[in-house]
N, C-alpha and C positions, 0 to 999 in steps of 0.2 A: 166936359172932358176931365179925365182923371190922370194923375201923374204918379210915378213911383220913384223918381230920382232921389228925393230927399229921404224917403224911407229906405231905399237901397243903400244910400250912404250911411244911414244910421245903423243898419244891419252890419255893414262892413266894420264900422267903428266898434260895435259891441262884440263882434266875433273875435277881435284882437285885443279887447280890453283886459286888463289885469285887475285882480282884487285890490280894492281901494280907489280905482279910477272912477271919475265922475264924467259921464257922457251926457251932453246937453244937445237938444235939437229943438228947432222952432219951425213949424210948418208955414209955408207961404201960399199953399193951395191945397185943395182936396187930394186925397191919395187912395189908390187901390192897393190892397195888401193881399198877396196870394200865398204867403207863407209867414210863419210866426216871427214877430220881432222879439228875439230872445235876449233877456237881460241875464248875463251869466253870473256865476258864483262870485259874491263879494263886490260886485260893481253897483254903482248907483246911477240910475237914469233919471234925468229931468226932461220931461217931454211937454212942450207947450204947443197945443194945436191951433192957437190963435183963431179959434172959432170955426175951424175947418172940419171937414168930415172924412173919416176913414171908412172905406167900404171893403168888406171881405166876405167871400162865400166859400172859403176853404174849409177843410176838415181839420183845422188847427186853430189854436188861439191867435188872436190879433197880437196881444201882448202876453208873453210867457215870461214870468219873473220867478226865477228859481234861486233861492239862497241869496237874494239881492234886495236892494232898496229901490223904490221908484216913486217919483212925483209926476203925476199925469194931470194936465189941466186944459180946460177950454177946448174940448174936442167932442165931436159926436162920432160914435161907432155904430155902424149899421150893416145890414146884410144878413147872411145865413151861416156865418162861421160857427164852429163848435163852441168857442168861447170868445168873448170880447176881451176879458182880462182874466188871467189865470196865474195865481201865485202859489208857491209851494216851498216848504223847507225853512230852515233856520239859517241865519247869516253865517258867513264863512268864519268870522272871528269868534273863537270859542268863549271869549270874555264878554261878548255881546251877542247872545243867541237869538235876538229878535230881528226879523226882517220887516221893515216898516214900509207901508204903502200909504200914500196920500193922494186921493183923487179930489180934484177941485173943479166944479162946474163941468163934469163929465156926463154926457148923455149917452146911454146905451139903449138902442132900439133894434133888437135882433128879431127877425121874423122866423119863427119856428126853429130856433137854435137847437142843435143836437144835444145840448147839455145845459146845465145852469150857466147862463151867459157870463155872469161875474162870479168867479169861484176863488175863495181864499182858503188855502190849506196850510198845514204846518204850524209854525209858531210866529207870532208877531203882532204888531199893532196896525190897524187899518182905520184911517179916517176918511170918510166920504163927506165932503163939504159941498152943499148945494148941488148934489148930483141927481139925475133923473134916470130911472131904470124902468123901461116899458117894453112891451112886445109880447109875443106868445110864449117863447121859452119852452122849457121841458114840462110836460104834463104828467102827473101821476095821481092815482086815486087817493094815496095816503099823504100827499103833500099839498101845500097851497098851490092853487092853479096860477097860471101866468108866469111872468118872468121872475126869476129868483136870484137872490144873492145867497151863496152857500158859504157859511163860516165854519171851518173845520176846527178841530180841537186846538186849544191854546191860542185862538185868535181873539184879540180884544178889538171889537168892532164898534166904532162910533159913527152914527149917522147924524150929521150936523146940518139940519135943514134939508131941503130937497124933497123928492118924491120917489119912493121905492115901491114897486108892485108887491113883491113877496120876498121874505127873508127866511131861509132855512138854517137853523142852528143845530149842529150835531153835538152830542155829548158822548163821553165814554167813561169807563170806571175810574180812570186815572185823572182826567182833566176834561175841561169843556170850554166851549166858546163863551164869551160874554158879549153883551150888546147894550149900548147906550144910545138912545134916540133923544135929540134935544133941538132947541131953537126952531120949533115949528115944523120939524120933519113930519112928512106924511107917509105912512107905511100902511099898505092895504092888509097884509097878512104876515104874521110871524109863526113859523112852524118849528117847534122845539122837539127834536128827536131825542127821546130819553134813553137812559141805560141804567144798569144796576151796579151799585158800588160793591166792593168786596164784602162789606158788612150787611148787604141786602137792602140798603137804603136806595132811594131813587136819586139819580143824577140828572139834573135838568139845567141847561144853560140859563144863567140869570139875565133878566132884562130890566134895564133902568129907563123909566120914562120921565124925561125932564122937559116938560112943555112941548111934547110931541103928540101927534095923533096916530094911534095904532088901532086900526079898525077891528082886527080879530087876532087872537093868539090861540094856537092849537098846541096841545101836548100829545105827542105820539108815543104810546107805550106798546110793548110787543109781547108781554106774557102776563100771567096772573100775579106774579110777584111785583112787577112794575105797576100794574093797575092798583093793587092793594096799597102800595106805598104812595101812589099818586092820590088816591082817595083819602 
């Protein structure tokens, strides 16, 4: 049996929260989510799954974190939702433009998700501690197969332990993602999407390997200028 009461109560609290508020929730059972848990502008959510499972088959994220901070721990997210976790934007406070996300012991196993099941966009710092990301995910001929973590521009991603199937890092002419893998993290594939800087040089998200295992790294270039710079 799955229940929605605690998740529904969390959605209600988040919908009325104001910038600067901290909303905490601790699951006592598995939950079925049929619409996004939205963390709104300037709010911080602390979510403890207590080892339980969230199931979602909706065409929306399970967690949608926009211009906000989030700490999510000890939960498994499964089903066929478009995203398990989706973050976007910079924090509401102009003096602190980073939106920080910390995932601890989070397992994502999405079967044939409609997009990259874990997606980080905008600006901010992301720490994934002892997380597991597996499943089918989005397939594309020019990207790493399997389930992906997509790190957009100006995301500083740290994979601290755990097991991640594939990570796609985007770059653009102004800025790019960065990634650090450490403490025995196991990553099947990292796909670096390159771009061209205004001076013609190649822009590629840097990767730091600190006692991690990364099986393959691919650099995707899209024209002869990028290819020449890469070579």
